[in-house]
C-alpha positions in Angstrom: 100.7 -21.3 125.2 103.9 -20.2 123.7 101.8 -18.2 121.0 99.8 -16.3 123.8 103.2 -15.5 125.8 104.5 -14.3 122.2 101.5 -12.2 121.2 99.6 -11.4 124.4 102.2 -10.0 126.7 103.0 -7.0 124.3 99.6 -6.3 123.9 99.0 -6.1 127.6 102.2 -3.8 128.0 100.8 -1.7 125.5 97.2 -1.4 126.9 98.9 -0.9 130.3 100.8 2.2 128.8 97.9 3.7 127.2 95.8 3.4 130.6 98.9 5.1 132.4 99.0 7.9 129.8 95.2 8.5 130.2 95.5 8.4 134.0 98.3 11.1 134.3 96.7 13.4 131.5 93.8 13.5 133.7 95.7 15.4 136.4 96.8 18.1 133.7 95.1 21.7 133.7 94.0 22.9 130.5 96.2 25.9 129.2 94.3 29.4 129.6 92.6 30.8 126.6 94.1 34.1 125.0 91.9 36.9 124.9 91.8 38.8 121.6 93.8 42.0 121.7 91.9 45.2 121.1 93.4 47.0 118.1 94.8 50.5 118.9 95.2 52.9 116.0 98.5 54.9 116.4 97.9 58.4 114.8 99.7 61.9 114.7 98.0 64.2 117.1 98.4 67.4 118.8 97.4 69.1 121.7 94.8 71.9 121.3 95.7 75.3 122.5 93.2 77.8 122.0 94.5 81.3 121.3 93.9 84.6 119.6 95.0 84.0 116.0 95.5 86.9 113.5 94.2 85.9 110.0 96.7 86.0 107.2 95.6 86.7 103.5 98.1 85.5 100.9 97.7 87.2 97.5 99.8 87.2 94.3 99.8 90.1 92.0 102.3 92.4 90.3 104.0 95.7 90.7 102.5 98.8 88.9 103.3 102.4 88.8 101.0 104.3 91.0 101.2 107.7 88.4 101.5 106.5 84.9 101.3 109.7 82.6 100.1 109.3 78.8 101.8 112.3 77.0 99.4 113.7 74.3 99.9 116.5 72.1 97.6 119.7 72.3 99.4 121.7 69.6 100.6 121.0 65.9 104.1 120.8 64.7 107.3 118.8 64.5 108.5 116.6 67.3 111.9 117.7 68.5 114.4 116.3 71.0 114.5 117.3 74.7 117.3 116.9 77.2 117.1 113.2 77.4 116.8 110.6 74.7 113.1 109.7 74.2 113.4 106.1 74.0 111.7 103.4 76.0 113.6 102.4 79.2 115.3 105.8 79.4 115.2 107.2 83.0 114.8 110.9 83.8 114.6 113.4 86.8 111.8 115.7 87.8 112.0 118.8 85.7 113.9 117.2 82.7 112.6 118.3 79.3 111.7 114.9 77.8 110.6 116.1 74.3 109.0 119.4 72.6 107.3 120.5 69.6 108.5 123.0 67.2 107.8 126.7 68.6 108.8 128.7 65.7 105.2 129.5 64.6 103.5 130.1 68.1 106.4 132.5 68.9 105.7 134.6 65.7 102.3 134.7 66.9 103.0 135.9 70.4 105.3 138.5 69.1 102.8 139.8 66.5 100.3 140.1 69.2 102.7 141.9 71.5 103.5 144.3 68.6 99.8 145.0 68.3 99.8 145.5 72.1 102.4 148.1 72.1 100.8 149.9 69.4 97.6 150.0 71.4 99.5 151.3 74.5 101.5 153.8 72.4 98.3 155.5 71.3 96.5 155.5 74.7 99.7 156.8 76.8 99.1 160.4 75.3 95.5 160.4 76.7 96.5 159.2 80.1 99.3 161.6 80.2 97.0 164.6 79.6 94.1 163.4 81.6 95.7 161.6 84.5 99.3 162.7 84.8 99.6 160.8 88.1 99.1 157.4 86.5 101.2 158.2 83.5 104.4 156.7 85.1 102.8 153.4 86.0 101.7 152.9 82.1 104.7 154.3 80.8 106.9 151.8 82.9 104.6 148.8 81.9 105.2 149.9 78.2 109.0 149.6 78.7 108.7 146.3 80.4 107.1 144.9 77.6 109.6 143.1 75.3 109.7 140.3 72.8 112.2 138.0 74.4 110.3 137.7 78.0 106.8 136.8 79.0 104.4 139.4 79.1 104.2 141.3 82.7 101.1 141.4 84.5 98.8 144.2 83.4 98.7 147.3 85.9 95.2 147.8 87.5 93.4 150.9 86.1 93.2 153.9 88.7 89.9 154.6 87.7 86.9 154.0 85.4 88.2 156.7 82.9 91.4 155.0 82.4 89.8 151.5 82.1 87.5 153.1 79.3 90.7 154.4 77.7 92.3 150.9 77.8 89.2 149.2 76.5 88.6 151.6 73.4 91.9 150.9 72.2 91.8 147.0 72.8 94.7 146.9 75.4 92.7 144.3 77.6 91.5 142.1 74.5 95.5 142.1 73.4 96.7 141.2 76.6 94.4 138.4 77.3 95.1 137.0 73.7 98.8 137.0 74.5 98.2 135.2 77.6 96.3 132.5 76.0 99.2 132.3 73.3 101.7 132.0 76.2 99.9 129.2 77.6 99.7 127.4 74.4 103.5 128.0 74.0 104.1 126.0 77.3 102.4 123.2 75.8 105.0 122.8 73.3 107.2 121.5 75.9 107.0 118.1 77.9 108.7 118.3 81.3 108.9 115.2 83.6 106.5 115.9 86.7 108.6 113.1 88.7 111.6 110.9 88.6 110.7 108.2 86.4 111.3 106.2 83.3 109.7 106.4 79.8 107.6 103.4 79.4 106.4 103.8 75.6 107.7 106.2 72.8 104.9 105.9 70.2 106.7 108.7 68.0 110.2 109.4 67.3 112.2 112.8 66.9 111.0 114.4 63.5 107.5 113.0 63.4 104.6 115.6 63.1 102.1 115.8 65.7 98.6 117.4 66.0 96.3 117.8 69.1 95.2 114.6 70.3 98.3 112.7 69.1 99.9 110.1 71.7 103.6 110.8 71.8 104.2 108.2 74.5 103.9 107.2 78.2 106.0 107.9 81.3 105.8 105.9 84.8 106.6 107.3 88.1 109.4 105.0 89.6 108.9 106.6 93.1 105.3 105.8 93.6 105.2 101.9 93.0 102.2 99.9 94.3 101.2 96.1 94.3 97.9 95.3 92.4 96.7 92.3 93.9 93.5 90.1 93.2 92.0 89.0 96.6 89.1 86.6 96.9 86.0 88.3 97.7 85.5 86.1 100.9 88.9 87.3 102.3 88.1 91.1 101.9 86.2 91.1 105.2 89.3 89.8 107.2 91.7 92.6 105.8 93.0 95.0 108.6 93.9 98.2 106.8 96.2 99.4 109.5 98.4 96.4 109.5 101.4 96.4 107.3 101.8 94.1 104.3 104.9 91.9 103.6 106.1 91.7 100.0 108.5 89.2 98.3 109.2 88.4 94.7 110.1 85.1 93.2 111.9 87.2 90.4 114.0 89.6 92.6 115.6 88.8 96.0 114.5 91.1 98.8 111.8 91.9 101.2 109.5 95.0 101.1 106.7 96.3 103.4 103.7 98.3 102.1 100.3 99.8 103.3 96.8 99.2 102.0 96.2 102.4 100.0 92.5 101.2 98.5 90.3 98.2 97.9 88.4 97.9 94.9 84.6 98.0 95.3 83.5 95.7 92.5 83.9 91.9 92.2 85.6 90.2 89.1 82.8 88.0 87.6 85.2 85.4 86.2 87.6 85.2 89.1 85.4 86.4 92.0 88.3 88.5 93.1 88.4 92.1 94.5 91.4 94.3 93.6 93.5 95.5 96.4 96.2 98.2 95.8 99.3 98.3 98.5 101.7 101.3 98.3 105.2 100.0 98.4 107.9 101.5 100.5 111.3 100.9 98.5 114.2 102.5 97.0 115.0 103.6 93.5 118.0 101.1 93.2 116.4 97.9 94.9 115.4 96.4 91.6 111.7 96.6 92.0 110.3 97.7 88.6 106.8 98.0 87.0 105.6 94.7 86.0 107.4 92.4 88.7 105.2 89.5 90.0 104.9 89.8 93.7 103.8 87.5 96.7 102.1 89.6 99.5 101.1 88.5 103.1 98.3 90.8 104.2 97.6 90.7 107.8 94.0 90.5 109.0 91.7 90.8 112.0 92.3 88.5 115.0 90.1 85.6 115.5 89.5 85.0 119.5 89.8 81.7 120.9 90.7 79.7 117.8 93.2 77.0 116.7 95.0 76.4 113.4 94.1 73.0 112.0 95.7 71.2 108.9 93.5 70.9 105.9 94.2 67.3 105.8 92.9 66.9 109.1 89.4 68.2 108.2 86.6 66.2 106.7 83.7 67.4 104.6 84.9 70.8 105.4 83.5 70.7 109.1 84.5 67.5 111.1 87.6 66.6 112.9 88.8 63.5 114.7 89.8 64.1 118.4 91.3 61.4 120.9 88.9 61.2 124.1 89.5 58.8 126.8 91.7 56.6 124.3 88.9 56.5 121.7 88.4 58.3 118.4 85.6 61.1 118.5 84.1 62.4 115.2 83.6 66.0 116.1 81.6 68.9 114.2 83.8 72.3 114.3 83.0 75.8 113.2 85.6 76.9 110.6 86.3 80.8 110.8 88.6 81.1 107.8 90.2 78.7 105.5 93.8 79.3 104.1 95.7 77.1 101.2 97.3 74.5 103.8 95.3 75.4 107.1 91.9 76.2 108.5 91.2 78.4 111.4 88.7 76.7 113.8 87.0 79.0 116.4 84.1 76.6 117.5 83.8 72.7 118.5 87.3 72.1 120.0 88.2 72.5 123.9 91.6 73.6 125.0 93.9 70.7 126.1 92.2 67.8 124.2 94.1 65.6 121.5 93.4 66.7 118.0 94.3 64.1 115.2 96.3 66.1 112.6 96.8 63.3 109.9 94.3 61.9 107.3 92.6 58.9 108.5 91.2 56.1 106.2 89.3 53.0 107.3 88.5 54.2 110.8 85.3 55.1 112.7 84.1 56.9 115.8 84.8 54.7 118.9 88.2 53.2 117.8 90.8 52.6 120.2 93.7 55.4 119.4 96.7 56.6 120.7 98.9 59.5 119.8 102.4 58.5 118.3 104.1 61.8 119.0 102.5 62.4 122.4 102.5 60.7 125.8 99.5 58.9 126.7 96.6 60.9 127.9 97.1 60.1 131.7 100.8 61.2 131.5 100.3 64.5 129.6 100.8 67.7 131.3 
C-alpha cells in the first residue's frame, strides 16, 4: 500500500496534468497561414513623352584648306627670292611676291622683238604718211609710245584695208602678237599670292634651277577652311543642308559653326562612309589650322512623334520593356535612327506609358514591377 502511494500518486498527477493540457489546447485557434508575397521588380523607368525630335549626326574629321594651290613652274631658269621667305609655315598676304624665276633671258627676248617691231613700224610709217596722212598721227604716236621699259601698248585699229595690208606686209601684226606672247611668258616668272595664306611645302630652295613642270611648293588659303567629315552612309539621308553645323576640337579650345558646302557621291568601300565638307566660319587668329582634328554635330531632319531611348534599354535592336498595370510588357518598337548612346523610336510606344530605361536580366514579360524613380502608376499625373 505504501508503495502504491509512493509511486501511484505522482503518476496520477502527471496523467491529470497531461489531460488538462490537452483539454485546454483543444480550445486554441491555429495561427493563420502566411500567403507567399509576390516578388516585385524595382526598375528605372521614364514616362514616354512623344515629340518631334531633330536627328543629330555626330562625325569626326579634320580641318583642311578649301583652296590648296600647288606652285609649278612653266618656265626655265634659276629660282630667286620674293618678298617673303619661301619656307614652310611662312604666312603671306594677298599680292605678296612669293618667289620668282630669273627674268634676264625673257627680257632680252622681249626687247629684241620690240626692236624688230619698231623697225617694221619705221618702214611702214612713210607709206601711211604718203597714202593716208589723216591716219599718220595715230601710228606715229604709237611708235613713240613703244619703249623698252614698259609693256607694249595695244595696237591701234587699222582705219582701212589698205593700212592693214601695209601692216601685214611689214610683219607688224606678227611681231606685235609675238611680243604679247613673250609678255605673258614673262608674267609666269613671278609667283604672287592669290589670297592670304601660308606656305605648306617648299620643295625647292632659292638658287635651284627649274624647268617647265617642276614643282616649287604648295600654299594654302587660311581664310577658306573647311571640315572634311566621313559620315556613315546610312546617316546621309538625315542631313539637313539648311541647318548650321557645330564644331569643336579636342586640341584647341573654342566653338565654331559652319555650313555644309557639298556632300560626296561615292561610298568608301572599306569604311562605308561618305565625305561631307563643311565650310567653317572662323577668324585668322583663332588657332584653327589645316590638319586640326574636329568634332562635328550636324543637325538633321525632324522625326515626328518620337522618343529618345537609351541603347541599353533596347533588346535585339527592336524590343523594349514597359510597365503596364504593374506588370512588365515586352514590346516591339520601330527604330527610326540610331545614335552612339541612344536610339530614336517613332512607333510602338504610347504617350504617357512607363518605359524601362535600364538593362534587365533574369526577367520575363508578366513579372510584377514598379518604377524606382517615379510614383506608382495610379498616383502619376
